[in-house]
mmCIF file as gemmi writes it, N, C-alpha and C atoms, coordinates in Angstrom:
data_model
loop_
_atom_site.group_PDB
_atom_site.id
_atom_site.type_symbol
_atom_site.label_atom_id
_atom_site.label_alt_id
_atom_site.label_comp_id
_atom_site.label_asym_id
_atom_site.label_entity_id
_atom_site.label_seq_id
_atom_site.pdbx_PDB_ins_code
_atom_site.Cartn_x
_atom_site.Cartn_y
_atom_site.Cartn_z
_atom_site.occupancy
_atom_site.B_iso_or_equiv
_atom_site.pdbx_formal_charge
_atom_site.auth_seq_id
_atom_site.auth_asym_id
_atom_site.pdbx_PDB_model_num
ATOM 1 N N . MET Axp A 1 ? -31.615 158.447 -95.738 1 0 ? 1 A 1
ATOM 2 C CA . MET Axp A 1 ? -32.088 159.727 -95.264 1 0 ? 1 A 1
ATOM 3 C C . MET Axp A 1 ? -33.437 160.008 -95.922 1 0 ? 1 A 1
ATOM 4 N N . ASP Axp A 2 ? -34.348 160.507 -95.093 1 0 ? 2 A 1
ATOM 5 C CA . ASP Axp A 2 ? -35.69 160.819 -95.574 1 0 ? 2 A 1
ATOM 6 C C . ASP Axp A 2 ? -35.876 162.318 -95.688 1 0 ? 2 A 1
ATOM 7 N N . LEU Axp A 3 ? -36.548 162.731 -96.747 1 0 ? 3 A 1
ATOM 8 C CA . LEU Axp A 3 ? -36.851 164.137 -96.976 1 0 ? 3 A 1
ATOM 9 C C . LEU Axp A 3 ? -38.339 164.247 -97.267 1 0 ? 3 A 1
ATOM 10 N N . TRP Axp A 4 ? -39.033 165.058 -96.47 1 0 ? 4 A 1
ATOM 11 C CA . TRP Axp A 4 ? -40.463 165.278 -96.668 1 0 ? 4 A 1
ATOM 12 C C . TRP Axp A 4 ? -40.655 166.611 -97.381 1 0 ? 4 A 1
ATOM 13 N N . VAL Axp A 5 ? -41.389 166.6 -98.491 1 0 ? 5 A 1
ATOM 14 C CA . VAL Axp A 5 ? -41.607 167.813 -99.281 1 0 ? 5 A 1
ATOM 15 C C . VAL Axp A 5 ? -43.075 167.907 -99.678 1 0 ? 5 A 1
ATOM 16 N N . ASP Axp A 6 ? -43.478 169.103 -100.108 1 0 ? 6 A 1
ATOM 17 C CA . ASP Axp A 6 ? -44.842 169.242 -100.602 1 0 ? 6 A 1
ATOM 18 C C . ASP Axp A 6 ? -44.884 168.754 -102.053 1 0 ? 6 A 1
ATOM 19 N N . ASN Axp A 7 ? -46.025 168.9 -102.664 1 0 ? 7 A 1
ATOM 20 C CA . ASN Axp A 7 ? -46.205 168.382 -104.02 1 0 ? 7 A 1
ATOM 21 C C . ASN Axp A 7 ? -45.912 169.404 -105.106 1 0 ? 7 A 1
ATOM 22 N N . ALA Axp A 8 ? -45.093 170.379 -104.811 1 0 ? 8 A 1
ATOM 23 C CA . ALA Axp A 8 ? -44.737 171.37 -105.829 1 0 ? 8 A 1
ATOM 24 C C . ALA Axp A 8 ? -44.068 170.668 -107.013 1 0 ? 8 A 1
ATOM 25 N N . ARG Axp A 9 ? -44.303 171.176 -108.185 1 0 ? 9 A 1
ATOM 26 C CA . ARG Axp A 9 ? -43.794 170.497 -109.383 1 0 ? 9 A 1
ATOM 27 C C . ARG Axp A 9 ? -42.275 170.437 -109.422 1 0 ? 9 A 1
ATOM 28 N N . TRP Axp A 10 ? -41.582 171.371 -108.761 1 0 ? 10 A 1
ATOM 29 C CA . TRP Axp A 10 ? -40.121 171.332 -108.793 1 0 ? 10 A 1
ATOM 30 C C . TRP Axp A 10 ? -39.562 170.262 -107.858 1 0 ? 10 A 1
ATOM 31 N N . HIS Axp A 11 ? -40.44 169.619 -107.073 1 0 ? 11 A 1
ATOM 32 C CA . HIS Axp A 11 ? -39.994 168.499 -106.251 1 0 ? 11 A 1
ATOM 33 C C . HIS Axp A 11 ? -40.172 167.175 -106.975 1 0 ? 11 A 1
ATOM 34 N N . LYS Axp A 12 ? -40.593 167.252 -108.217 1 0 ? 12 A 1
ATOM 35 C CA . LYS Axp A 12 ? -40.85 166.052 -109.019 1 0 ? 12 A 1
ATOM 36 C C . LYS Axp A 12 ? -40.19 166.233 -110.376 1 0 ? 12 A 1
ATOM 37 N N . GLY Axp A 13 ? -40.332 165.282 -111.224 1 0 ? 13 A 1
ATOM 38 C CA . GLY Axp A 13 ? -39.845 165.431 -112.578 1 0 ? 13 A 1
ATOM 39 C C . GLY Axp A 13 ? -38.544 164.689 -112.841 1 0 ? 13 A 1
ATOM 40 N N . GLU Axp A 14 ? -38.095 164.8 -114.063 1 0 ? 14 A 1
ATOM 41 C CA . GLU Axp A 14 ? -36.93 164.035 -114.54 1 0 ? 14 A 1
ATOM 42 C C . GLU Axp A 14 ? -35.65 164.378 -113.786 1 0 ? 14 A 1
ATOM 43 N N . ARG Axp A 15 ? -35.409 165.651 -113.532 1 0 ? 15 A 1
ATOM 44 C CA . ARG Axp A 15 ? -34.179 166.039 -112.815 1 0 ? 15 A 1
ATOM 45 C C . ARG Axp A 15 ? -34.145 165.439 -111.415 1 0 ? 15 A 1
ATOM 46 N N . VAL Axp A 16 ? -35.291 165.422 -110.744 1 0 ? 16 A 1
ATOM 47 C CA . VAL Axp A 16 ? -35.359 164.841 -109.392 1 0 ? 16 A 1
ATOM 48 C C . VAL Axp A 16 ? -35.131 163.343 -109.469 1 0 ? 16 A 1
ATOM 49 N N . ARG Axp A 17 ? -35.757 162.675 -110.435 1 0 ? 17 A 1
ATOM 50 C CA . ARG Axp A 17 ? -35.573 161.225 -110.585 1 0 ? 17 A 1
ATOM 51 C C . ARG Axp A 17 ? -34.098 160.887 -110.833 1 0 ? 17 A 1
ATOM 52 N N . LYS Axp A 18 ? -33.45 161.641 -111.695 1 0 ? 18 A 1
ATOM 53 C CA . LYS Axp A 18 ? -32.024 161.397 -111.97 1 0 ? 18 A 1
ATOM 54 C C . LYS Axp A 18 ? -31.179 161.613 -110.714 1 0 ? 18 A 1
ATOM 55 N N . PHE Axp A 19 ? -31.477 162.665 -109.963 1 0 ? 19 A 1
ATOM 56 C CA . PHE Axp A 19 ? -30.751 162.942 -108.73 1 0 ? 19 A 1
ATOM 57 C C . PHE Axp A 19 ? -30.925 161.798 -107.732 1 0 ? 19 A 1
ATOM 58 N N . LEU Axp A 20 ? -32.148 161.292 -107.611 1 0 ? 20 A 1
ATOM 59 C CA . LEU Axp A 20 ? -32.403 160.21 -106.669 1 0 ? 20 A 1
ATOM 60 C C . LEU Axp A 20 ? -31.718 158.916 -107.095 1 0 ? 20 A 1
ATOM 61 N N . LEU Axp A 21 ? -31.591 158.695 -108.391 1 0 ? 21 A 1
ATOM 62 C CA . LEU Axp A 21 ? -30.864 157.512 -108.861 1 0 ? 21 A 1
ATOM 63 C C . LEU Axp A 21 ? -29.392 157.576 -108.468 1 0 ? 21 A 1
ATOM 64 N N . LYS Axp A 22 ? -28.818 158.762 -108.486 1 0 ? 22 A 1
ATOM 65 C CA . LYS Axp A 22 ? -27.41 158.935 -108.106 1 0 ? 22 A 1
ATOM 66 C C . LYS Axp A 22 ? -27.224 158.96 -106.595 1 0 ? 22 A 1
ATOM 67 N N . ASN Axp A 23 ? -28.282 159.274 -105.86 1 0 ? 23 A 1
ATOM 68 C CA . ASN Axp A 23 ? -28.213 159.404 -104.402 1 0 ? 23 A 1
ATOM 69 C C . ASN Axp A 23 ? -29.229 158.46 -103.763 1 0 ? 23 A 1
ATOM 70 N N . ARG Axp A 24 ? -28.929 157.202 -103.828 1 0 ? 24 A 1
ATOM 71 C CA . ARG Axp A 24 ? -29.892 156.179 -103.393 1 0 ? 24 A 1
ATOM 72 C C . ARG Axp A 24 ? -30.16 156.167 -101.897 1 0 ? 24 A 1
ATOM 73 N N . ASN Axp A 25 ? -29.34 156.865 -101.126 1 0 ? 25 A 1
ATOM 74 C CA . ASN Axp A 25 ? -29.58 156.92 -99.684 1 0 ? 25 A 1
ATOM 75 C C . ASN Axp A 25 ? -30.617 157.984 -99.312 1 0 ? 25 A 1
ATOM 76 N N . LEU Axp A 26 ? -31.061 158.768 -100.272 1 0 ? 26 A 1
ATOM 77 C CA . LEU Axp A 26 ? -32.061 159.807 -100.051 1 0 ? 26 A 1
ATOM 78 C C . LEU Axp A 26 ? -33.421 159.314 -100.548 1 0 ? 26 A 1
ATOM 79 N N . HIS Axp A 27 ? -34.422 159.445 -99.697 1 0 ? 27 A 1
ATOM 80 C CA . HIS Axp A 27 ? -35.78 159.027 -100.058 1 0 ? 27 A 1
ATOM 81 C C . HIS Axp A 27 ? -36.722 160.206 -99.867 1 0 ? 27 A 1
ATOM 82 N N . ILE Axp A 28 ? -37.435 160.558 -100.925 1 0 ? 28 A 1
ATOM 83 C CA . ILE Axp A 28 ? -38.375 161.674 -100.862 1 0 ? 28 A 1
ATOM 84 C C . ILE Axp A 28 ? -39.767 161.132 -100.567 1 0 ? 28 A 1
ATOM 85 N N . HIS Axp A 29 ? -40.417 161.767 -99.607 1 0 ? 29 A 1
ATOM 86 C CA . HIS Axp A 29 ? -41.8 161.459 -99.258 1 0 ? 29 A 1
ATOM 87 C C . HIS Axp A 29 ? -42.608 162.727 -99.5 1 0 ? 29 A 1
ATOM 88 N N . TYR Axp A 30 ? -43.787 162.577 -100.063 1 0 ? 30 A 1
ATOM 89 C CA . TYR Axp A 30 ? -44.614 163.731 -100.398 1 0 ? 30 A 1
ATOM 90 C C . TYR Axp A 30 ? -45.732 163.9 -99.374 1 0 ? 30 A 1
ATOM 91 N N . LEU Axp A 31 ? -45.892 165.142 -98.912 1 0 ? 31 A 1
ATOM 92 C CA . LEU Axp A 31 ? -46.976 165.461 -97.992 1 0 ? 31 A 1
ATOM 93 C C . LEU Axp A 31 ? -48.31 165.375 -98.721 1 0 ? 31 A 1
ATOM 94 N N . PRO Axp A 32 ? -49.396 165.13 -97.996 1 0 ? 32 A 1
ATOM 95 C CA . PRO Axp A 32 ? -50.716 165.163 -98.636 1 0 ? 32 A 1
ATOM 96 C C . PRO Axp A 32 ? -50.969 166.552 -99.24 1 0 ? 32 A 1
ATOM 97 N N . PRO Axp A 33 ? -51.888 166.646 -100.196 1 0 ? 33 A 1
ATOM 98 C CA . PRO Axp A 33 ? -52.091 167.9 -100.934 1 0 ? 33 A 1
ATOM 99 C C . PRO Axp A 33 ? -52.232 169.158 -100.087 1 0 ? 33 A 1
ATOM 100 N N . TYR Axp A 34 ? -53.095 169.162 -99.075 1 0 ? 34 A 1
ATOM 101 C CA . TYR Axp A 34 ? -53.178 170.376 -98.256 1 0 ? 34 A 1
ATOM 102 C C . TYR Axp A 34 ? -53.4 169.991 -96.806 1 0 ? 34 A 1
ATOM 103 N N . HIS Axp A 35 ? -52.341 170.006 -96.072 1 0 ? 35 A 1
ATOM 104 C CA . HIS Axp A 35 ? -52.39 169.737 -94.637 1 0 ? 35 A 1
ATOM 105 C C . HIS Axp A 35 ? -51.41 170.682 -93.955 1 0 ? 35 A 1
ATOM 106 N N . PRO Axp A 36 ? -51.829 171.916 -93.686 1 0 ? 36 A 1
ATOM 107 C CA . PRO Axp A 36 ? -50.91 172.887 -93.086 1 0 ? 36 A 1
ATOM 108 C C . PRO Axp A 36 ? -50.355 172.435 -91.745 1 0 ? 36 A 1
ATOM 109 N N . GLU Axp A 37 ? -51.08 171.557 -91.047 1 0 ? 37 A 1
ATOM 110 C CA . GLU Axp A 37 ? -50.547 171.081 -89.772 1 0 ? 37 A 1
ATOM 111 C C . GLU Axp A 37 ? -49.319 170.193 -89.96 1 0 ? 37 A 1
ATOM 112 N N . LEU Axp A 38 ? -49.102 169.705 -91.166 1 0 ? 38 A 1
ATOM 113 C CA . LEU Axp A 38 ? -47.908 168.916 -91.455 1 0 ? 38 A 1
ATOM 114 C C . LEU Axp A 38 ? -46.801 169.774 -92.06 1 0 ? 38 A 1
ATOM 115 N N . ASN Axp A 39 ? -47.127 170.979 -92.414 1 0 ? 39 A 1
ATOM 116 C CA . ASN Axp A 39 ? -46.19 171.875 -93.07 1 0 ? 39 A 1
ATOM 117 C C . ASN Axp A 39 ? -45.989 173.075 -92.139 1 0 ? 39 A 1
ATOM 118 N N . TYR Axp A 40 ? -45.026 172.966 -91.22 1 0 ? 40 A 1
ATOM 119 C CA . TYR Axp A 40 ? -44.896 173.914 -90.123 1 0 ? 40 A 1
ATOM 120 C C . TYR Axp A 40 ? -44.711 175.356 -90.563 1 0 ? 40 A 1
ATOM 121 N N . GLN Axp A 41 ? -44.057 175.582 -91.685 1 0 ? 41 A 1
ATOM 122 C CA . GLN Axp A 41 ? -43.849 176.97 -92.086 1 0 ? 41 A 1
ATOM 123 C C . GLN Axp A 41 ? -45.156 177.675 -92.417 1 0 ? 41 A 1
ATOM 124 N N . GLU Axp A 42 ? -46.233 176.91 -92.676 1 0 ? 42 A 1
ATOM 125 C CA . GLU Axp A 42 ? -47.536 177.53 -92.912 1 0 ? 42 A 1
ATOM 126 C C . GLU Axp A 42 ? -48.003 178.294 -91.664 1 0 ? 42 A 1
ATOM 127 N N . SER Axp A 43 ? -47.868 177.674 -90.502 1 0 ? 43 A 1
ATOM 128 C CA . SER Axp A 43 ? -48.265 178.341 -89.252 1 0 ? 43 A 1
ATOM 129 C C . SER Axp A 43 ? -47.383 179.54 -88.967 1 0 ? 43 A 1
ATOM 130 N N . LEU Axp A 44 ? -46.107 179.376 -89.196 1 0 ? 44 A 1
ATOM 131 C CA . LEU Axp A 44 ? -45.179 180.483 -88.968 1 0 ? 44 A 1
ATOM 132 C C . LEU Axp A 44 ? -45.512 181.652 -89.883 1 0 ? 44 A 1
ATOM 133 N N . TRP Axp A 45 ? -45.714 181.367 -91.143 1 0 ? 45 A 1
ATOM 134 C CA . TRP Axp A 45 ? -45.973 182.432 -92.109 1 0 ? 45 A 1
ATOM 135 C C . TRP Axp A 45 ? -47.31 183.116 -91.833 1 0 ? 45 A 1
ATOM 136 N N . ARG Axp A 46 ? -48.345 182.347 -91.475 1 0 ? 46 A 1
ATOM 137 C CA . ARG Axp A 46 ? -49.658 182.931 -91.176 1 0 ? 46 A 1
ATOM 138 C C . ARG Axp A 46 ? -49.534 183.919 -90.006 1 0 ? 46 A 1
ATOM 139 N N . THR Axp A 47 ? -48.818 183.526 -88.966 1 0 ? 47 A 1
ATOM 140 C CA . THR Axp A 47 ? -48.634 184.399 -87.813 1 0 ? 47 A 1
ATOM 141 C C . THR Axp A 47 ? -47.793 185.613 -88.176 1 0 ? 47 A 1
ATOM 142 N N . MET Axp A 48 ? -46.746 185.389 -88.938 1 0 ? 48 A 1
ATOM 143 C CA . MET Axp A 48 ? -45.877 186.498 -89.358 1 0 ? 48 A 1
ATOM 144 C C . MET Axp A 48 ? -46.681 187.519 -90.156 1 0 ? 48 A 1
ATOM 145 N N . ARG Axp A 49 ? -47.469 187.051 -91.11 1 0 ? 49 A 1
ATOM 146 C CA . ARG Axp A 49 ? -48.281 187.967 -91.917 1 0 ? 49 A 1
ATOM 147 C C . ARG Axp A 49 ? -49.219 188.773 -91.034 1 0 ? 49 A 1
ATOM 148 N N . TYR Axp A 50 ? -49.875 188.086 -90.095 1 0 ? 50 A 1
ATOM 149 C CA . TYR Axp A 50 ? -50.816 188.779 -89.225 1 0 ? 50 A 1
ATOM 150 C C . TYR Axp A 50 ? -50.1 189.829 -88.377 1 0 ? 50 A 1
ATOM 151 N N . GLU Axp A 51 ? -49.011 189.451 -87.739 1 0 ? 51 A 1
ATOM 152 C CA . GLU Axp A 51 ? -48.327 190.362 -86.82 1 0 ? 51 A 1
ATOM 153 C C . GLU Axp A 51 ? -47.622 191.512 -87.527 1 0 ? 51 A 1
ATOM 154 N N . GLU Axp A 52 ? -47.099 191.272 -88.702 1 0 ? 52 A 1
ATOM 155 C CA . GLU Axp A 52 ? -46.216 192.266 -89.3 1 0 ? 52 A 1
ATOM 156 C C . GLU Axp A 52 ? -46.814 193.016 -90.486 1 0 ? 52 A 1
ATOM 157 N N . THR Axp A 53 ? -47.803 192.455 -91.137 1 0 ? 53 A 1
ATOM 158 C CA . THR Axp A 53 ? -48.276 193.111 -92.362 1 0 ? 53 A 1
ATOM 159 C C . THR Axp A 53 ? -49.724 193.581 -92.302 1 0 ? 53 A 1
ATOM 160 N N . THR Axp A 54 ? -50.446 193.263 -91.231 1 0 ? 54 A 1
ATOM 161 C CA . THR Axp A 54 ? -51.842 193.69 -91.133 1 0 ? 54 A 1
ATOM 162 C C . THR Axp A 54 ? -51.92 195.21 -91.016 1 0 ? 54 A 1
ATOM 163 N N . ASN Axp A 55 ? -52.664 195.817 -91.926 1 0 ? 55 A 1
ATOM 164 C CA . ASN Axp A 55 ? -52.874 197.269 -91.948 1 0 ? 55 A 1
ATOM 165 C C . ASN Axp A 55 ? -51.576 198.071 -92.03 1 0 ? 55 A 1
ATOM 166 N N . VAL Axp A 56 ? -50.618 197.558 -92.762 1 0 ? 56 A 1
ATOM 167 C CA . VAL Axp A 56 ? -49.335 198.245 -92.93 1 0 ? 56 A 1
ATOM 168 C C . VAL Axp A 56 ? -49.062 198.399 -94.427 1 0 ? 56 A 1
ATOM 169 N N . TYR Axp A 57 ? -48.626 199.571 -94.795 1 0 ? 57 A 1
ATOM 170 C CA . TYR Axp A 57 ? -48.225 199.822 -96.177 1 0 ? 57 A 1
ATOM 171 C C . TYR Axp A 57 ? -46.704 199.854 -96.238 1 0 ? 57 A 1
ATOM 172 N N . PHE Axp A 58 ? -46.138 199.086 -97.151 1 0 ? 58 A 1
ATOM 173 C CA . PHE Axp A 58 ? -44.698 199.073 -97.349 1 0 ? 58 A 1
ATOM 174 C C . PHE Axp A 58 ? -44.386 199.774 -98.66 1 0 ? 58 A 1
ATOM 175 N N . GLU Axp A 59 ? -43.55 200.755 -98.587 1 0 ? 59 A 1
ATOM 176 C CA . GLU Axp A 59 ? -43.189 201.543 -99.768 1 0 ? 59 A 1
ATOM 177 C C . GLU Axp A 59 ? -42.506 200.675 -100.827 1 0 ? 59 A 1
ATOM 178 N N . THR Axp A 60 ? -41.657 199.758 -100.372 1 0 ? 60 A 1
ATOM 179 C CA . THR Axp A 60 ? -40.914 198.91 -101.313 1 0 ? 60 A 1
ATOM 180 C C . THR Axp A 60 ? -40.916 197.472 -100.806 1 0 ? 60 A 1
ATOM 181 N N . LEU Axp A 61 ? -40.569 196.563 -101.687 1 0 ? 61 A 1
ATOM 182 C CA . LEU Axp A 61 ? -40.413 195.166 -101.308 1 0 ? 61 A 1
ATOM 183 C C . LEU Axp A 61 ? -39.296 195.025 -100.275 1 0 ? 61 A 1
ATOM 184 N N . PHE Axp A 62 ? -38.258 195.805 -100.422 1 0 ? 62 A 1
ATOM 185 C CA . PHE Axp A 62 ? -37.154 195.78 -99.465 1 0 ? 62 A 1
ATOM 186 C C . PHE Axp A 62 ? -37.643 196.144 -98.06 1 0 ? 62 A 1
ATOM 187 N N . ASP Axp A 63 ? -38.51 197.139 -97.954 1 0 ? 63 A 1
ATOM 188 C CA . ASP Axp A 63 ? -39.066 197.522 -96.652 1 0 ? 63 A 1
ATOM 189 C C . ASP Axp A 63 ? -39.835 196.359 -96.018 1 0 ? 63 A 1
ATOM 190 N N . LEU Axp A 64 ? -40.584 195.651 -96.834 1 0 ? 64 A 1
ATOM 191 C CA . LEU Axp A 64 ? -41.306 194.482 -96.35 1 0 ? 64 A 1
ATOM 192 C C . LEU Axp A 64 ? -40.325 193.417 -95.864 1 0 ? 64 A 1
ATOM 193 N N . GLU Axp A 65 ? -39.303 193.145 -96.641 1 0 ? 65 A 1
ATOM 194 C CA . GLU Axp A 65 ? -38.309 192.134 -96.263 1 0 ? 65 A 1
ATOM 195 C C . GLU Axp A 65 ? -37.64 192.481 -94.931 1 0 ? 65 A 1
ATOM 196 N N . VAL Axp A 66 ? -37.264 193.726 -94.777 1 0 ? 66 A 1
ATOM 197 C CA . VAL Axp A 66 ? -36.618 194.172 -93.535 1 0 ? 66 A 1
ATOM 198 C C . VAL Axp A 66 ? -37.567 194.005 -92.355 1 0 ? 66 A 1
ATOM 199 N N . SER Axp A 67 ? -38.803 194.388 -92.55 1 0 ? 67 A 1
ATOM 200 C CA . SER Axp A 67 ? -39.789 194.301 -91.485 1 0 ? 67 A 1
ATOM 201 C C . SER Axp A 67 ? -40.012 192.851 -91.048 1 0 ? 67 A 1
ATOM 202 N N . VAL Axp A 68 ? -40.181 191.963 -92.012 1 0 ? 68 A 1
ATOM 203 C CA . VAL Axp A 68 ? -40.401 190.548 -91.698 1 0 ? 68 A 1
ATOM 204 C C . VAL Axp A 68 ? -39.16 189.958 -91.029 1 0 ? 68 A 1
ATOM 205 N N . PHE Axp A 69 ? -37.997 190.295 -91.516 1 0 ? 69 A 1
ATOM 206 C CA . PHE Axp A 69 ? -36.762 189.785 -90.914 1 0 ? 69 A 1
ATOM 207 C C . PHE Axp A 69 ? -36.634 190.244 -89.465 1 0 ? 69 A 1
ATOM 208 N N . LYS Axp A 70 ? -36.87 191.52 -89.221 1 0 ? 70 A 1
ATOM 209 C CA . LYS Axp A 70 ? -36.764 192.04 -87.852 1 0 ? 70 A 1
ATOM 210 C C . LYS Axp A 70 ? -37.755 191.352 -86.927 1 0 ? 70 A 1
ATOM 211 N N . ARG Axp A 71 ? -38.975 191.152 -87.414 1 0 ? 71 A 1
ATOM 212 C CA . ARG Axp A 71 ? -39.983 190.464 -86.592 1 0 ? 71 A 1
ATOM 213 C C . ARG Axp A 71 ? -39.511 189.051 -86.265 1 0 ? 71 A 1
ATOM 214 N N . SER Axp A 72 ? -38.991 188.356 -87.239 1 0 ? 72 A 1
ATOM 215 C CA . SER Axp A 72 ? -38.547 186.979 -86.993 1 0 ? 72 A 1
ATOM 216 C C . SER Axp A 72 ? -37.406 186.934 -85.977 1 0 ? 72 A 1
ATOM 217 N N . GLN Axp A 73 ? -36.579 187.951 -85.95 1 0 ? 73 A 1
ATOM 218 C CA . GLN Axp A 73 ? -35.475 187.998 -84.994 1 0 ? 73 A 1
ATOM 219 C C . GLN Axp A 73 ? -35.958 188.247 -83.569 1 0 ? 73 A 1
ATOM 220 N N . ARG Axp A 74 ? -37.137 188.845 -83.435 1 0 ? 74 A 1
ATOM 221 C CA . ARG Axp A 74 ? -37.68 189.118 -82.102 1 0 ? 74 A 1
ATOM 222 C C . ARG Axp A 74 ? -38.409 187.914 -81.507 1 0 ? 74 A 1
ATOM 223 N N . TRP Axp A 75 ? -38.772 186.954 -82.358 1 0 ? 75 A 1
ATOM 224 C CA . TRP Axp A 75 ? -39.478 185.782 -81.862 1 0 ? 75 A 1
ATOM 225 C C . TRP Axp A 75 ? -38.553 184.931 -80.998 1 0 ? 75 A 1
ATOM 226 N N . LYS Axp A 76 ? -39.059 184.504 -79.872 1 0 ? 76 A 1
ATOM 227 C CA . LYS Axp A 76 ? -38.328 183.611 -78.975 1 0 ? 76 A 1
ATOM 228 C C . LYS Axp A 76 ? -38.506 182.163 -79.462 1 0 ? 76 A 1
ATOM 229 N N . PRO Axp A 77 ? -37.531 181.317 -79.181 1 0 ? 77 A 1
ATOM 230 C CA . PRO Axp A 77 ? -37.654 179.91 -79.605 1 0 ? 77 A 1
ATOM 231 C C . PRO Axp A 77 ? -38.943 179.25 -79.129 1 0 ? 77 A 1
ATOM 232 N N . GLN Axp A 78 ? -39.387 179.58 -77.926 1 0 ? 78 A 1
ATOM 233 C CA . GLN Axp A 78 ? -40.61 178.962 -77.403 1 0 ? 78 A 1
ATOM 234 C C . GLN Axp A 78 ? -41.833 179.311 -78.255 1 0 ? 78 A 1
ATOM 235 N N . LYS Axp A 79 ? -41.868 180.517 -78.793 1 0 ? 79 A 1
ATOM 236 C CA . LYS Axp A 79 ? -42.985 180.909 -79.662 1 0 ? 79 A 1
ATOM 237 C C . LYS Axp A 79 ? -42.972 180.073 -80.941 1 0 ? 79 A 1
ATOM 238 N N . ILE Axp A 80 ? -41.82 179.894 -81.527 1 0 ? 80 A 1
ATOM 239 C CA . ILE Axp A 80 ? -41.711 179.099 -82.754 1 0 ? 80 A 1
ATOM 240 C C . ILE Axp A 80 ? -42.12 177.659 -82.481 1 0 ? 80 A 1
ATOM 241 N N . ILE Axp A 81 ? -41.669 177.125 -81.377 1 0 ? 81 A 1
ATOM 242 C CA . ILE Axp A 81 ? -42.046 175.749 -81.024 1 0 ? 81 A 1
ATOM 243 C C . ILE Axp A 81 ? -43.544 175.627 -80.844 1 0 ? 81 A 1
ATOM 244 N N . SER Axp A 82 ? -44.149 176.61 -80.184 1 0 ? 82 A 1
ATOM 245 C CA . SER Axp A 82 ? -45.601 176.54 -79.966 1 0 ? 82 A 1
ATOM 246 C C . SER Axp A 82 ? -46.377 176.698 -81.277 1 0 ? 82 A 1
ATOM 247 N N . LEU Axp A 83 ? -45.905 177.556 -82.162 1 0 ? 83 A 1
ATOM 248 C CA . LEU Axp A 83 ? -46.585 177.727 -83.46 1 0 ? 83 A 1
ATOM 249 C C . LEU Axp A 83 ? -46.502 176.459 -84.295 1 0 ? 83 A 1
ATOM 250 N N . CYS Axp A 84 ? -45.406 175.751 -84.174 1 0 ? 84 A 1
ATOM 251 C CA . CYS Axp A 84 ? -45.221 174.509 -84.945 1 0 ? 84 A 1
ATOM 252 C C . CYS Axp A 84 ? -45.856 173.308 -84.249 1 0 ? 84 A 1
ATOM 253 N N . LYS Axp A 85 ? -46.367 173.539 -83.046 1 0 ? 85 A 1
ATOM 254 C CA . LYS Axp A 85 ? -47.015 172.462 -82.264 1 0 ? 85 A 1
ATOM 255 C C . LYS Axp A 85 ? -46.084 171.274 -82.09 1 0 ? 85 A 1
ATOM 256 N N . LEU Axp A 86 ? -44.825 171.582 -81.799 1 0 ? 86 A 1
ATOM 257 C CA . LEU Axp A 86 ? -43.84 170.517 -81.623 1 0 ? 86 A 1
ATOM 258 C C . LEU Axp A 86 ? -43.865 169.942 -80.221 1 0 ? 86 A 1
ATOM 259 N N . ILE Axp A 87 ? -44.468 170.673 -79.304 1 0 ? 87 A 1
ATOM 260 C CA . ILE Axp A 87 ? -44.539 170.169 -77.918 1 0 ? 87 A 1
ATOM 261 C C . ILE Axp A 87 ? -45.989 170.143 -77.485 1 0 ? 87 A 1
């Protein structure tokens, strides 16, 4: 099984190496340093920020979380596919 991850430090290190030694069927591949087109959540998050947080003041972090969650629930699958450039 292949797993593609970014280069965050928590995706590397001794704990990860030990885990991979115990789980030899898992292979980690690292994405290049900055390629948002390979990291689909970058496109999703950029659009979400623009649509939901531009010129909006949130009283609390909870209000922001609720707002982002509600927006994500309104997105149709076709929009997500197009943002990720999967088709």
